[in-house]
C-alpha positions as CSV (number, residue, x, y, z in Angstrom):
1,M,-56.7,106.1,28.2
2,S,-55.1,104.9,25.0
3,P,-56.6,101.9,23.2
4,S,-54.9,98.5,24.0
5,R,-53.2,96.6,21.2
6,K,-53.8,92.9,20.6
7,R,-50.7,90.6,20.8
8,Q,-49.6,89.0,17.5
9,R,-48.4,85.3,17.5
10,G,-46.8,82.7,14.9
11,F,-44.1,82.8,12.2
12,T,-43.8,85.3,9.5
13,I,-43.3,84.1,6.0
14,V,-39.8,85.3,6.0
15,E,-38.9,83.2,8.9
16,M,-40.4,80.1,7.3
17,L,-38.5,80.6,4.1
18,A,-35.2,80.9,6.1
19,A,-35.9,77.7,7.9
20,L,-36.6,75.8,4.7
21,A,-33.4,77.1,3.1
22,I,-31.3,75.9,6.1
23,A,-33.0,72.4,6.0
24,S,-32.3,72.1,2.3
25,L,-28.7,72.9,2.8
26,M,-28.4,70.3,5.5
27,I,-30.0,67.6,3.4
28,V,-27.7,68.3,0.5
29,G,-24.7,68.1,2.9
30,V,-25.9,64.8,4.4
31,T,-26.5,63.3,1.0
32,A,-23.0,64.3,-0.2
33,M,-21.6,62.8,3.0
34,I,-23.4,59.5,2.4
35,D,-22.4,59.4,-1.2
36,T,-18.7,60.0,-0.2
37,S,-18.9,57.4,2.5
38,L,-20.4,54.8,0.0
39,A,-17.7,55.7,-2.6
40,D,-15.0,55.3,0.0
41,A,-16.3,51.9,1.1
42,K,-16.5,50.7,-2.5
43,G,-13.0,52.0,-3.0
44,Q,-11.7,50.2,0.1
45,Q,-13.2,47.0,-1.1
46,A,-11.6,47.4,-4.5
47,A,-8.2,48.2,-2.9
48,A,-8.3,45.1,-0.7
49,W,-9.2,43.0,-3.7
50,Q,-6.4,44.5,-5.7
51,A,-3.9,43.9,-2.9
52,Q,-5.0,40.2,-2.6
53,M,-4.6,39.7,-6.4
54,T,-1.2,41.4,-6.3
55,Q,-0.1,39.1,-3.5
56,A,-1.1,36.0,-5.6
57,A,0.7,37.5,-8.6
58,A,3.9,37.9,-6.5
59,Q,3.8,34.3,-5.4
60,L,3.2,33.1,-8.9
61,I,6.2,35.0,-10.2
62,T,8.4,33.9,-7.4
63,Q,7.7,30.2,-7.9
64,N,7.9,30.4,-11.7
65,Q,10.5,33.1,-12.3
66,S,13.0,31.1,-14.4
67,A,10.3,29.8,-16.8
68,L,8.7,33.2,-17.0
69,A,12.0,34.9,-17.7
70,S,12.7,32.6,-20.6
71,A,9.3,33.3,-22.2
72,A,8.8,37.0,-21.6
73,T,10.3,40.0,-23.4
74,P,10.5,43.7,-22.5
75,T,7.6,44.5,-24.8
76,V,5.6,41.3,-25.2
77,P,4.5,39.9,-21.8
78,V,3.5,36.5,-20.6
79,V,-0.2,36.9,-20.0
80,V,-1.6,35.2,-16.8
81,P,-5.4,35.1,-16.3
82,L,-7.3,34.4,-13.2
83,A,-8.0,30.9,-14.4
84,G,-7.9,28.8,-17.5
85,G,-4.3,29.1,-18.6
86,G,-1.0,27.3,-18.0
87,Y,-0.3,29.9,-15.3
88,Q,-3.3,30.8,-13.1
89,L,-3.7,33.4,-10.4
90,A,-6.5,31.3,-8.9
91,R,-4.0,28.7,-7.7
92,Y,-2.6,31.2,-5.3
93,L,-5.9,32.5,-4.0
94,P,-8.1,31.0,-1.3
95,P,-11.4,29.4,-2.5
96,G,-14.3,31.8,-2.9
97,V,-12.4,34.9,-3.9
98,S,-14.4,36.9,-6.4
99,G,-13.1,37.2,-10.0
100,K,-14.2,40.9,-10.2
101,N,-13.6,43.9,-8.0
102,A,-16.3,46.3,-6.8
103,Y,-16.4,48.0,-10.2
104,G,-16.8,44.7,-12.2
105,Q,-13.1,44.8,-13.4
106,T,-11.2,41.5,-13.8
107,P,-7.5,40.9,-13.0
108,C,-4.8,40.2,-15.6
109,L,-1.1,39.7,-14.8
110,L,1.3,40.9,-17.5
111,V,4.9,39.6,-16.9
112,Y,7.7,41.4,-18.8
113,G,11.2,40.2,-19.1
114,I,13.9,42.6,-17.8
115,D,16.9,40.4,-18.6
116,A,17.6,36.7,-19.0
117,T,16.8,36.0,-15.3
118,T,14.7,38.9,-14.0
119,V,11.1,39.7,-14.7
120,Q,8.6,42.5,-13.7
121,G,4.9,42.0,-13.4
122,L,2.0,44.4,-13.8
123,L,-1.2,43.3,-12.2
124,V,-3.8,45.3,-14.2
125,T,-7.6,45.3,-14.2
126,E,-9.7,45.0,-17.4
127,G,-13.3,45.7,-18.4
128,G,-16.0,46.7,-15.9
129,T,-16.9,50.3,-14.9
130,T,-14.3,53.0,-15.4
131,I,-13.2,54.5,-12.1
132,G,-12.9,58.3,-11.8
133,D,-9.5,59.8,-11.2
134,V,-10.3,61.0,-7.7
135,Q,-11.4,57.5,-6.6
136,L,-8.5,55.9,-8.5
137,G,-6.0,57.8,-6.4
138,Y,-7.7,56.7,-3.2
139,I,-7.8,53.0,-4.3
140,A,-4.2,53.0,-5.6
141,A,-3.0,54.4,-2.3
142,N,-4.7,51.5,-0.4
143,A,-4.0,48.7,-2.9
144,G,-0.8,47.4,-1.2
145,A,2.8,47.5,-2.3
146,G,3.3,48.8,-5.9
147,G,-0.3,50.1,-6.1
148,G,-1.1,52.5,-8.9
149,S,-3.5,53.3,-11.7
150,I,-4.1,54.8,-15.2
151,P,-5.8,58.2,-14.7
152,R,-7.4,60.2,-17.5
153,T,-6.6,63.8,-16.4
154,N,-3.5,65.2,-18.1
155,N,-2.6,61.7,-19.3
156,A,-3.4,61.4,-23.0
157,A,-0.7,58.8,-23.5
158,G,-2.3,56.4,-21.0
159,A,0.8,56.1,-18.7
160,A,0.5,54.2,-15.4
161,F,1.4,56.0,-12.1
162,G,2.1,54.7,-8.7
163,A,0.3,56.1,-5.6
164,Y,1.8,59.4,-4.5
165,G,4.1,59.3,-7.6
166,A,6.1,56.3,-6.3
167,W,6.7,55.1,-9.9
168,S,5.5,55.6,-13.4
169,I,5.5,53.6,-16.7
170,A,4.9,55.5,-19.9
171,T,3.5,52.6,-21.8
172,P,2.2,49.9,-19.4
173,N,0.9,47.6,-22.2
174,P,2.7,48.3,-25.5
175,S,1.5,45.1,-27.1
176,R,-2.1,45.6,-26.0
177,K,-2.2,42.1,-24.6
178,S,-5.2,41.2,-22.4
179,C,-6.8,38.3,-20.5
180,S,-10.4,39.2,-21.3
181,G,-10.1,40.7,-24.8
182,N,-10.4,44.3,-23.3
183,A,-6.9,45.6,-22.7
184,T,-6.5,47.8,-19.6
185,G,-6.7,51.6,-20.0
186,F,-8.0,54.8,-18.4
187,G,-9.9,54.3,-15.1
188,H,-8.2,51.0,-14.2
189,L,-5.8,49.8,-11.5
190,V,-2.2,48.8,-12.0
191,N,0.1,47.2,-9.4
192,Q,3.9,46.7,-10.0
193,V,4.8,43.1,-9.0
194,F,8.4,41.9,-8.5
195,P,9.5,38.5,-7.1
196,A,10.8,40.3,-4.1
197,N,7.4,41.7,-3.4
198,A,6.2,38.2,-2.4
199,Q,7.9,38.5,0.9
200,A,7.2,42.2,1.3
201,Q,3.5,41.3,1.0
202,N,3.7,38.4,3.4
203,G,3.1,36.0,0.6
204,D,6.1,33.8,1.4
205,F,6.1,33.8,5.2
206,L,5.8,30.3,6.7
207,Y,2.6,30.3,8.7
208,R,2.6,28.6,12.1
209,V,-1.1,27.8,11.9
210,S,-3.2,26.3,9.2
211,V,-4.5,28.6,6.5
212,P,-7.7,26.9,5.0
213,G,-7.6,26.7,1.3
214,N,-3.9,27.8,1.0
215,P,-1.6,25.0,2.0
216,A,1.3,26.8,0.3
217,L,1.5,29.2,3.3
218,N,2.5,26.2,5.5
219,T,5.0,24.8,3.0
220,M,8.7,25.6,2.8
221,Q,9.8,26.2,-0.7
222,V,13.6,26.0,0.0
223,P,15.7,23.6,2.1
224,V,16.1,24.6,5.8
225,T,19.6,25.0,7.2
226,L,19.9,23.8,10.8
227,A,22.4,25.0,13.4
228,Q,25.2,22.5,14.2
229,Q,25.4,20.7,17.5
230,Q,27.5,17.8,18.9
231,D,26.0,14.4,19.3
232,Y,25.0,13.6,22.9
233,A,26.3,17.0,24.1
234,A,24.2,18.7,26.8
235,C,21.4,20.9,25.4
236,T,19.5,23.7,27.1
237,S,17.0,24.3,24.3
238,A,13.4,23.4,24.7
239,T,12.6,19.7,24.4
240,G,11.8,18.9,20.7
241,S,14.3,21.5,19.3
242,I,16.1,20.2,16.3
243,A,19.6,20.8,14.9
244,A,22.3,18.9,12.8
245,D,25.5,17.2,13.8
246,A,28.9,17.2,12.0
247,S,27.7,14.3,9.8
248,D,24.6,16.2,8.7
249,H,22.3,14.0,10.7
250,V,19.3,15.6,12.4
251,V,19.5,15.7,16.2
252,T,16.9,16.6,18.7
253,C,17.1,18.0,22.2
254,S,15.7,15.2,24.4
255,G,16.4,14.4,28.0
256,G,18.9,17.2,28.3
257,M,21.2,16.1,25.4
258,W,21.3,16.3,21.6
259,K,20.4,12.9,20.3
260,P,20.6,11.7,16.6
261,I,17.2,10.7,15.2
262,T,18.3,9.4,11.9
263,S,15.9,6.6,11.1
264,L,14.8,6.6,14.8
265,H,17.2,4.1,16.5
266,W,19.4,3.3,13.6
267,R,23.0,4.1,14.3
268,D,25.9,4.6,11.8
269,P,27.3,1.3,10.4
270,V,30.6,0.0,11.9
271,A,33.4,-2.1,10.3
272,S,32.8,-5.2,12.4
273,A,31.1,-6.6,15.5
274,A,34.2,-5.7,17.5
275,A,33.7,-2.0,16.6
276,L,30.2,-1.9,18.0
277,G,31.6,-0.8,21.4
278,S,32.9,2.4,19.8
279,L,29.4,3.8,19.2
280,P,28.8,6.5,21.7
281,N,26.0,6.4,24.3
282,P,24.0,3.5,22.9
283,L,20.4,3.3,24.1
284,P,18.2,0.2,24.4
285,G,16.7,-0.5,21.0
286,D,19.5,1.1,19.0
287,V,20.4,-0.9,15.9
288,A,23.6,-0.9,14.0
289,V,24.9,-2.9,11.0
290,T,28.4,-4.3,10.6
291,L,29.9,-3.6,7.1
292,A,32.0,-6.8,7.2
293,T,29.0,-9.1,7.1
294,G,26.0,-6.9,6.8
295,R,24.6,-8.3,10.1
296,A,22.3,-6.2,12.2
297,Y,22.8,-5.8,16.0
298,T,20.6,-4.3,18.7
299,F,21.6,-2.8,22.0
300,N,19.8,-4.5,24.9
301,G,20.8,-2.0,27.5
302,T,24.1,-3.7,28.4
303,A,25.5,-5.2,25.2
304,W,25.1,-5.4,21.5
305,Q,23.1,-8.6,20.5
306,A,22.8,-10.1,17.0
307,L,19.4,-9.9,15.4
308,A,18.5,-13.5,14.6
309,V,21.6,-14.1,12.4
310,N,24.9,-13.7,14.3
311,E,28.3,-12.7,13.0
312,A,29.0,-16.3,12.0
313,G,25.9,-16.5,10.0
314,Y,23.9,-18.7,12.4
315,L,20.3,-18.1,13.3
316,D,20.0,-17.2,17.0
317,L,16.4,-17.9,17.9
318,G,14.8,-17.4,21.3
319,N,14.2,-20.6,23.2
320,G,11.3,-19.7,25.4
321,Q,8.5,-21.8,23.8
322,A,7.3,-25.4,24.5
323,V,5.8,-27.9,22.1
324,G,2.0,-27.7,22.2
325,A,1.9,-24.3,23.8
326,P,-0.6,-21.9,22.1
327,C,0.7,-19.4,19.5
328,A,-0.7,-16.9,17.0
329,Q,0.4,-15.6,13.7
330,D,1.8,-12.0,13.8
331,E,0.1,-11.2,10.5
332,A,-1.4,-13.1,7.5
333,N,0.9,-15.2,5.3
334,T,3.6,-15.4,8.0
335,T,4.8,-18.3,10.2
336,P,6.4,-17.5,13.5
337,V,9.5,-19.7,14.2
338,T,11.3,-20.3,17.5
339,T,13.1,-23.0,19.5
340,D,12.3,-24.8,22.7
341,A,14.6,-25.3,25.7
342,S,16.4,-28.2,24.1
343,G,17.1,-26.3,20.9
344,R,14.4,-28.0,18.7
345,V,13.0,-25.7,16.0
346,L,9.3,-25.0,16.5
347,S,6.9,-23.3,14.2
348,C,3.4,-22.0,14.8
349,R,0.9,-24.3,13.2
350,D,-2.8,-24.6,13.8
351,G,-2.5,-22.4,16.8
352,T,0.2,-24.3,18.7
353,W,4.0,-24.6,18.6
354,Q,5.0,-27.8,16.8
355,T,8.3,-29.4,16.0
356,Q,9.8,-29.8,12.6
357,A,11.7,-33.0,13.2
358,E,8.7,-35.4,13.5
359,I,7.2,-37.3,10.5
360,E,4.1,-35.6,9.2
361,P,1.3,-37.9,7.9
362,V,-0.2,-36.5,4.7
363,T,-2.6,-38.9,3.0
364,N,-4.0,-42.3,3.7
365,Q,-5.7,-44.7,1.2
366,T,-6.9,-48.1,2.1
367,G,-9.2,-50.6,0.5
368,C,-9.8,-54.2,-0.8
369,T,-11.3,-55.9,-3.8
370,I,-12.8,-59.4,-4.2
371,L,-11.1,-60.9,-7.4
372,M,-13.1,-64.2,-7.4
373,A,-16.3,-64.8,-5.4
374,S,-18.3,-67.7,-4.0
375,P,-22.1,-67.3,-3.9
376,N,-23.3,-66.2,-0.5
377,A,-19.8,-65.8,0.9
378,T,-19.7,-63.0,3.6
379,D,-16.1,-63.2,4.8
380,Y,-15.0,-60.1,2.9
381,A,-18.3,-58.2,2.8
382,G,-16.6,-54.8,3.2
383,C,-14.5,-55.2,0.0
384,G,-15.4,-54.2,-3.5
385,S,-17.0,-56.8,-5.8
386,V,-15.3,-58.6,-8.7
387,P,-14.3,-56.0,-11.3
388,G,-15.6,-56.2,-14.8
389,G,-13.6,-58.2,-17.4
390,A,-12.9,-61.1,-15.1
391,W,-10.7,-62.9,-15.6
392,S,-8.9,-62.2,-18.8
393,S,-9.8,-58.7,-19.9
394,G,-10.0,-55.2,-18.5
395,P,-7.7,-55.0,-15.5
396,F,-7.2,-58.8,-15.7
397,T,-4.7,-60.7,-17.8
398,Y,-4.0,-64.4,-18.5
399,N,-0.7,-65.9,-19.2
400,G,-1.4,-69.1,-21.1
401,A,2.3,-70.2,-20.9
402,N,2.2,-70.7,-17.2
403,G,-1.6,-70.6,-16.5
404,T,-1.3,-67.5,-14.4
405,Y,-4.1,-64.9,-14.0
406,S,-3.2,-61.4,-12.9
407,Y,-5.1,-58.4,-11.7
408,Y,-3.6,-54.9,-12.1
409,Y,-4.6,-52.1,-9.7
410,Y,-3.2,-48.5,-9.7
411,V,-3.3,-45.9,-7.0
412,P,-2.3,-42.3,-7.9
413,V,-0.2,-40.4,-5.3
414,T,0.8,-36.7,-5.5
415,M,3.7,-35.3,-3.4
416,A,3.9,-31.6,-2.9
417,K,7.4,-31.8,-1.5
418,P,10.0,-34.5,-0.8
419,G,8.5,-37.3,1.3
420,I,7.9,-41.0,1.7
421,I,5.3,-43.3,0.1
422,A,4.6,-46.3,2.3
423,V,2.7,-49.2,0.8
424,T,1.4,-52.3,2.5
425,T,-0.6,-54.9,0.5
426,W,-2.1,-58.3,1.3
427,G,-3.7,-61.1,-0.6
428,H,-5.7,-64.2,0.4
429,L,-6.6,-67.4,-1.5
430,N,-9.0,-70.3,-0.6
431,D,-8.9,-73.5,-2.7
432,G,-10.6,-76.0,-0.3
433,V,-14.2,-77.2,-0.3
434,S,-16.2,-78.6,2.5
435,T,-17.5,-81.4,0.3
436,G,-16.6,-82.7,-3.0
437,K,-13.4,-83.8,-4.8
438,R,-10.2,-83.3,-2.9
439,G,-6.6,-82.5,-4.0
440,A,-7.2,-78.9,-5.3
441,Q,-3.9,-77.0,-5.7
442,A,-3.3,-73.3,-6.1
443,Q,-0.8,-70.6,-5.5
444,L,-1.0,-66.7,-4.9
445,S,1.6,-63.9,-5.4
446,Q,1.8,-60.1,-5.4
447,A,4.2,-57.6,-6.9
448,V,4.2,-53.9,-5.8
449,D,5.9,-51.0,-7.6
450,V,6.1,-47.2,-7.0
451,M,6.2,-45.8,-10.5
452,N,6.2,-42.5,-12.4
453,D,2.9,-41.2,-13.7
454,A,3.7,-42.5,-17.2
455,L,4.4,-46.0,-15.9
456,S,7.7,-46.0,-17.7
457,A,10.0,-46.2,-14.6
458,S,9.8,-48.0,-11.2
459,Y,11.5,-46.3,-8.2
460,G,10.8,-49.1,-5.8
461,H,9.7,-52.8,-6.0
462,T,8.7,-55.7,-3.7
463,E,6.9,-59.0,-4.1
464,A,5.6,-62.0,-2.2
465,Q,4.4,-65.5,-3.0
466,S,2.6,-68.1,-1.1
467,P,3.4,-71.8,-1.0
468,T,1.2,-74.2,-3.0
469,L,-2.0,-74.5,-1.1
470,I,-3.7,-77.9,-1.2
471,D,-7.3,-77.9,-0.1
472,D,-6.3,-75.0,2.1
473,S,-6.4,-71.2,2.6
474,G,-3.5,-68.8,3.1
475,G,-2.4,-65.2,2.7
476,I,0.6,-63.1,1.9
477,T,1.6,-59.5,2.6
478,T,4.1,-57.0,1.1
479,S,5.6,-53.8,2.4
480,L,7.3,-51.1,0.4
481,T,8.6,-47.7,1.6
482,Q,10.0,-45.3,-1.0
483,A,11.4,-41.8,-0.6
484,V,10.4,-39.6,-3.6
485,K,10.7,-36.0,-4.8
486,P,7.8,-33.7,-5.4
487,G,5.6,-35.0,-8.3
488,T,2.8,-37.4,-9.3
489,Y,3.3,-41.2,-8.9
490,R,1.3,-44.4,-9.3
491,V,1.5,-47.4,-7.0
492,R,1.0,-50.5,-9.0
493,I,-0.3,-53.7,-7.3
494,V,-0.3,-56.9,-9.3
495,T,-2.1,-59.8,-7.6
496,S,-1.6,-63.2,-9.5
497,W,-2.8,-66.8,-8.9
498,A,-2.5,-70.1,-10.6
499,T,-4.2,-73.5,-10.2
500,Y,-2.4,-76.9,-10.6
501,A,-4.9,-79.6,-9.9
502,V,-8.7,-80.4,-9.5
503,I,-9.8,-76.7,-9.8
504,T,-9.6,-74.1,-12.6
505,T,-10.4,-70.4,-12.7
506,P,-13.1,-69.6,-11.7
507,W,-13.8,-71.8,-8.8
508,T,-15.8,-71.7,-5.5
509,S,-14.5,-72.5,-2.1
510,S,-16.0,-73.3,1.3
511,L,-15.2,-74.6,4.7
512,L,-16.9,-77.1,7.0
513,G,-18.7,-75.5,10.0
514,Q,-19.1,-77.0,13.5
515,Q,-22.4,-78.5,12.6
516,N,-20.9,-80.0,9.5
517,Q,-22.5,-77.4,7.3
518,A,-20.8,-75.9,4.3
519,I,-19.8,-72.2,4.8
520,P,-18.9,-70.4,1.5
521,N,-15.8,-68.3,1.5
522,T,-14.0,-66.1,-1.0
523,P,-11.5,-67.8,-3.3
524,V,-9.3,-64.7,-4.1
525,V,-9.2,-61.3,-2.5
526,H,-6.6,-58.5,-2.2
527,G,-6.2,-55.2,-0.3
528,W,-3.9,-52.3,0.3
529,T,-3.0,-49.4,2.5
530,I,-1.0,-46.5,1.1
531,N,0.3,-43.7,3.4
532,T,2.3,-40.6,2.5
533,Y,4.6,-38.7,4.8
534,Y,6.6,-35.5,4.8
């Protein structure tokens, strides 16, 4: 028998080396794939950022083309930074957009003049990390309309090229202008921007929905021309559709017909009230003005009715209110006015309807003053006491020629509008005594004037005088009603007395009571009541 061989197990060294070589190649490939994927993602982000900046640049040029064309030249551009200048890209970008792309490069818009009315923009990037030529081509191809770059390979002059050779500019920045202080160059992006690009890049579409942070997308920049329709003609468009009529008034499709909506229910003016019937298809609430008088009329559903003032110039107020009925002001600082069933004018005052024809009391002043007193007399306890200066100084005077004493009293009155001052005065004199010498004689008089505040003119006067009283008592009254204009006035009341026998000023008086007792009374007293009315 031949000897048996032992079986050999495991890997040989050669096999292990082969496996390691294959694994190394796989790792290198995966790493390269990851690097390429990351570079592509970074490039896509830079391309999207460049497209957004280009769109903002197109909007800026479109809205400012005339001003830019007058300032730019073919070789020296108007430089527009992201922010901080007269023109700013940031105004056309939503909030939060980064000021740098994925490579740390910043935007700068160079606007060149082509002729007196046309401009061309180059949206370039500046600073940051230089982008390699391979990645530049990828980014430019995805950077939107007009995308391009400044590659280094075979480009010693620094020309700018569009993606896939779409365009080329031999000297993209001849004047070396910049926004950051670092002019664009190799490894940077360049997008051509024309005013027409704004629409091509969707920058000037009118959005139907709100775009937060960019209200310009919901704003029309030019007038809208509407299709023409005939007033009150049948319409088949959707309710709410708008058009214009032959008079350039806006009409809307409502209730199956084209209805004018100029100032809501305002209709075109007509020559006179007689021409109101010529207005087509009036609706309740429609208002029209007559050119002959400037009066306004409203259509009540069956006829045209004047608004307050009719064609003859009269106020036509409703007559549905009653005196005393509750009312309320429509708004502050206004007064509702109407009429009642009889035609009386009513106004809303203090929460109720009140007439304007009745007399309105305004002020009331009443009082009395004792001018000469007897000790312990109580007959005029409610009147003021004897004023100082009695009886020949202060408000008192004495006329030695006729022996008359006078007391002057003034009451100020202010009228805010034309009205009436009504004055009533009275005076009372006692010259009798219960015991003592008889034959006392005295007389009392009053004079009343409505005067100006300076007391230089009297607008109304009245007076009264008692007979000579002999051991007796008696009184007098006066009444004066004077219409006046707005202003300040003074009512002057002059109460005078004189004695002729037995007594002299001052004296005391009394009467005999039922038990034959002496009852003191007041020798001289006067009083007044002054009312004002509108």
